[in-house]
KENU-586339 format. One record per atom (N, C-alpha, C): residue number from 1; residue in three letters; atom name; x, y, z. Coordinates in pm, 1 decimal. Each point is the difference from the previous one (the first is absolute). Layout:
N
REC pos code site        u        v        w
REC NUM  ALA   CA        X        Y        Z
...
***
This chain:
29
REC pos code site        u        v        w
REC   1  GLU    N     94.4   -104.0    -13.0
REC   1  GLU   CA    -88.2     89.5     23.1
REC   1  GLU    C     72.1    128.7    -15.0
REC   2  LEU    N    -29.9     99.9    -59.8
REC   2  LEU   CA     60.7    134.8    -40.4
REC   2  LEU    C     18.3     40.7    174.9
REC   3  ILE    N   -145.0     24.7     34.7
REC   3  ILE   CA      5.8     77.0    155.2
REC   3  ILE    C    117.9    -95.3    101.8
REC   4  GLY    N    -35.0   -129.5    -29.9
REC   4  GLY   CA     48.0   -110.5    152.6
REC   4  GLY    C    165.5     65.7    -63.3
REC   5  SER    N     36.1      3.1   -104.5
REC   5  SER   CA    215.0      2.7    -32.1
REC   5  SER    C      4.7    125.2     49.7
REC   6  LEU    N    -91.7    151.8    -31.8
REC   6  LEU   CA      6.8    150.7     50.6
REC   6  LEU    C     38.5    -13.1    138.9
REC   7  TYR    N   -119.1    -40.1     79.4
REC   7  TYR   CA    -19.0    -31.7    137.3
REC   7  TYR    C    160.2   -116.5     53.9
REC   8  ASN    N     26.8    -44.7    -69.6
REC   8  ASN   CA    106.7    -56.4     31.7
REC   8  ASN    C    130.9     86.9     27.6
REC   9  GLU    N      4.4     26.6   -128.3
REC   9  GLU   CA    122.4    118.5    -11.2
REC   9  GLU    C     37.9     89.1     80.7
REC  10  LEU    N   -119.5     67.5     34.6
REC  10  LEU   CA     -2.8    120.2     83.9
REC  10  LEU    C      6.0    -67.2    152.5
REC  11  ARG    N    -73.2   -124.7     27.6
REC  11  ARG   CA     -7.1    -13.8    131.0
REC  11  ARG    C    153.5    -99.0     21.8
REC  12  THR    N     93.3    -31.6    -62.2
REC  12  THR   CA    132.9    -25.3      0.6
REC  12  THR    C    116.0     93.0    -10.2
REC  13  SER    N    -84.4    118.8    -30.3
REC  13  SER   CA    129.2    101.2     -1.0
REC  13  SER    C     27.7     57.0    116.7
REC  14  ASP    N     94.3     53.8     18.1
REC  14  ASP   CA     54.4     67.5    136.3
REC  14  ASP    C    -78.1     68.0     77.8
REC  15  GLU    N    -91.2     86.1    -74.4
REC  15  GLU   CA    -67.0     88.1     51.0
REC  15  GLU    C   -199.5    -27.1    -75.1
REC  16  PRO    N    -37.4    -75.1     54.2
REC  16  PRO   CA    -93.9    -55.3    -28.9
REC  16  PRO    C   -139.9    149.6    -37.9
REC  17  ILE    N    -57.2    -24.4   -124.5
REC  17  ILE   CA    -29.8    115.8    -53.6
REC  17  ILE    C   -170.0    -22.5     82.5
REC  18  VAL    N    -48.0   -146.5    -15.6
REC  18  VAL   CA   -175.1    -21.9     14.9
REC  18  VAL    C     34.8    -83.7    166.6
REC  19  SER    N   -102.4      8.1     62.0
REC  19  SER   CA    -11.2    -92.7     73.3
REC  19  SER    C    -80.8   -103.2      4.7
REC  20  ASN    N      0.8    -94.9    111.6
REC  20  ASN   CA    -96.6   -136.0    -53.1
REC  20  ASN    C   -172.6     73.2     21.0
REC  21  LYS    N    -20.4     99.8    105.7
REC  21  LYS   CA   -131.4     63.1    -11.2
REC  21  LYS    C     -3.1     56.7   -146.6
REC  22  ASP    N     90.8     42.9    -41.5
REC  22  ASP   CA    -74.4     89.6   -140.1
REC  22  ASP    C     -2.2    -83.5    -97.3
REC  23  TYR    N     77.1   -135.6     -7.7
REC  23  TYR   CA    -32.2    -75.2   -130.1
REC  23  TYR    C    -91.8    -53.4     47.0
REC  24  VAL    N    -20.5    -46.5     97.9
REC  24  VAL   CA   -139.8    -97.1     23.0
REC  24  VAL    C   -122.1     95.0    -42.3
REC  25  ALA    N    -28.4    110.4     40.5
REC  25  ALA   CA   -117.5     94.9    -43.9
REC  25  ALA    C     21.9     37.5   -168.4
REC  26  LEU    N    111.8    -33.4    -54.3
REC  26  LEU   CA     13.9     76.8   -150.9
REC  26  LEU    C    -77.6   -216.2    -61.6
REC  27  LEU    N     43.0    -94.9     62.2
REC  27  LEU   CA    -42.7   -100.5    -18.6
REC  27  LEU    C   -169.2     -5.7    -27.0
REC  28  SER    N    -47.5     24.6    103.6
REC  28  SER   CA   -147.6     -8.9     51.8
REC  28  SER    C    -78.8    161.1    -57.6
REC  29  SER    N     91.2     54.8   -104.7
REC  29  SER   CA    -71.4    120.9      3.1
REC  29  SER    C   -106.7    -70.8   -189.8
***
């Protein structure tokens, strides 16, 4: 998934841009 890949890149970066809460909200929107 494009969103999943993007999230994984952001999450594994030194300074995560999105939090788990933001990601869950994105998936449920």
